[in-house]
C-alpha positions as CSV (number, residue, x, y, z in Angstrom):
1,X,-3.1,-14.2,14.7
2,X,-1.2,-11.1,15.6
3,X,-2.1,-7.9,13.8
4,X,0.6,-5.2,13.4
5,X,-0.1,-1.6,14.4
6,X,-0.9,0.3,11.2
7,X,2.1,2.7,11.3
8,X,2.9,4.8,8.3
9,X,5.8,3.2,6.3
10,X,4.8,-0.4,7.3
11,X,4.5,-2.6,4.2
12,X,1.7,-5.1,4.5
13,X,0.2,-7.9,2.4
14,X,-3.1,-6.6,1.1
15,X,-5.8,-7.5,-1.5
16,X,-5.4,-4.2,-3.4
17,X,-8.3,-3.0,-5.6
18,X,-7.1,-0.8,-8.5
19,X,-9.2,2.1,-9.6
20,X,-9.9,0.5,-13.0
21,X,-11.1,-2.7,-11.2
22,X,-13.5,-0.7,-9.1
23,X,-14.8,1.0,-12.2
24,X,-15.5,-2.5,-13.7
25,X,-17.7,-3.2,-10.6
26,X,-15.3,-5.4,-8.7
27,X,-15.1,-5.2,-5.0
28,X,-12.0,-7.3,-4.5
29,X,-8.5,-7.1,-6.0
30,X,-7.1,-9.5,-8.6
31,X,-4.2,-10.5,-6.4
32,X,-2.6,-9.8,-3.0
33,X,0.4,-7.6,-3.1
34,X,2.7,-5.7,-0.8
35,X,1.3,-2.2,0.0
36,X,2.8,0.6,2.0
37,X,0.7,2.3,4.7
38,X,0.8,6.0,3.8
39,X,-1.6,7.4,6.4
40,X,-3.1,6.0,9.6
41,X,-5.6,8.2,11.6
42,X,-8.1,7.5,14.3
43,X,-11.6,8.6,13.4
44,X,-14.4,9.9,15.6
45,X,-15.4,6.3,16.4
46,X,-12.0,5.3,17.6
47,X,-11.3,3.2,14.5
48,X,-8.0,3.3,12.6
49,X,-8.5,4.5,9.0
50,X,-5.5,3.8,6.7
51,X,-4.5,4.5,3.2
52,X,-2.2,2.1,1.4
53,X,-0.2,2.5,-1.8
54,X,0.4,-0.6,-3.9
55,X,3.8,-2.0,-4.8
56,X,4.0,-3.4,-8.4
57,X,6.4,-4.8,-10.9
58,X,4.7,-2.9,-13.7
59,X,6.8,0.1,-14.8
60,X,4.7,3.2,-14.5
61,X,3.8,5.1,-17.7
62,X,4.5,8.4,-15.9
63,X,7.6,8.1,-13.7
64,X,6.4,11.1,-11.6
65,X,3.6,8.9,-10.3
66,X,5.8,6.3,-8.6
67,X,8.8,5.7,-6.3
68,X,11.2,3.1,-7.4
69,X,12.2,0.6,-4.8
70,X,16.0,0.0,-4.7
71,X,17.2,-3.6,-4.5
72,X,18.5,-3.0,-1.0
73,X,15.0,-2.0,0.2
74,X,13.5,-5.0,-1.5
75,X,16.0,-7.3,0.2
76,X,15.2,-5.6,3.6
77,X,11.5,-6.3,3.1
78,X,12.0,-9.9,1.9
79,X,10.6,-9.1,-1.6
80,X,11.8,-10.6,-4.9
81,X,14.7,-9.1,-6.9
82,X,12.6,-7.9,-9.8
83,X,12.3,-4.1,-10.3
84,X,9.3,-2.6,-8.4
85,X,7.7,0.7,-7.8
86,X,5.4,2.1,-5.1
87,X,2.5,3.7,-7.0
88,X,1.8,7.2,-5.6
89,X,-1.2,8.4,-7.6
90,X,-3.6,5.8,-6.3
91,X,-4.4,4.5,-2.8
92,X,-7.0,2.2,-1.1
93,X,-8.6,3.7,2.0
94,X,-10.1,1.3,4.6
95,X,-10.8,0.8,8.3
96,X,-8.0,-1.3,9.8
97,X,-7.5,-4.2,9.5
98,X,-10.5,-4.7,7.2
99,X,-11.2,-8.0,5.4
100,X,-8.5,-7.6,2.8
101,X,-5.4,-7.9,4.9
102,X,-3.6,-11.2,4.0
103,X,-0.8,-13.3,5.5
104,X,2.5,-12.7,3.8
105,X,2.6,-16.4,2.8
106,X,1.0,-19.7,3.8
107,X,4.1,-20.4,5.9
108,X,4.2,-17.0,7.6
109,X,1.9,-18.2,10.5
110,X,-0.3,-15.1,10.5
111,X,2.4,-12.6,9.7
112,X,0.8,-9.7,7.7
113,X,3.8,-7.4,7.4
114,X,7.0,-7.4,5.4
115,X,8.7,-4.6,7.3
116,X,9.1,-0.8,7.4
117,X,10.2,1.3,4.5
118,X,13.4,3.3,5.2
119,X,12.7,6.9,6.2
120,X,14.1,8.4,3.0
121,X,11.9,6.2,0.7
122,X,8.8,6.8,2.9
123,X,9.4,10.6,2.9
124,X,9.7,10.6,-0.9
125,X,6.5,8.6,-1.2
126,X,4.6,10.9,1.2
127,X,5.8,14.1,-0.6
128,X,4.9,12.7,-4.0
129,X,1.4,11.8,-2.8
130,X,0.9,15.3,-1.4
131,X,2.0,16.8,-4.7
132,X,-0.3,14.5,-6.7
133,X,-3.2,15.2,-4.4
134,X,-2.6,19.0,-4.7
135,X,-2.7,18.5,-8.5
136,X,-5.9,16.5,-8.1
137,X,-4.2,13.5,-9.6
138,X,-4.5,11.2,-6.5
139,X,-7.2,8.5,-6.9
140,X,-8.7,7.1,-3.7
141,X,-10.6,3.8,-3.7
142,X,-12.6,3.5,-0.5
143,X,-13.0,-0.2,0.4
144,X,-15.9,-1.7,2.3
145,X,-15.5,-3.3,5.7
């Protein structure tokens, strides 16, 4: 099993826990989904702490809280052709790799990543998250190890 380096912009397969699920007392997500690594820092213990933003087919109620993924980017990542968005007002924070990283598919032989977001899409996501955080609209769900 080869784990990728948790570089910002990398899209990984992850058992994402939505904020509403956490409030219901759940400690695991309903399903595994592609998630974009937004931040990766090394803490004082030498561990990589990452934040991931989920990718979903559900159209956001507020378009200012998500970045649409163009079809060319979805093809580049090997995702389906349905419309999708990266949600920017909610992230999961965890110590890499954590127990919730999942293989992309049963046939992927331990591959956990879909690929890297193009720089322009990642920059839009990063800027949007910074704005939402400044507005106190960013929700962070801290996951257990």
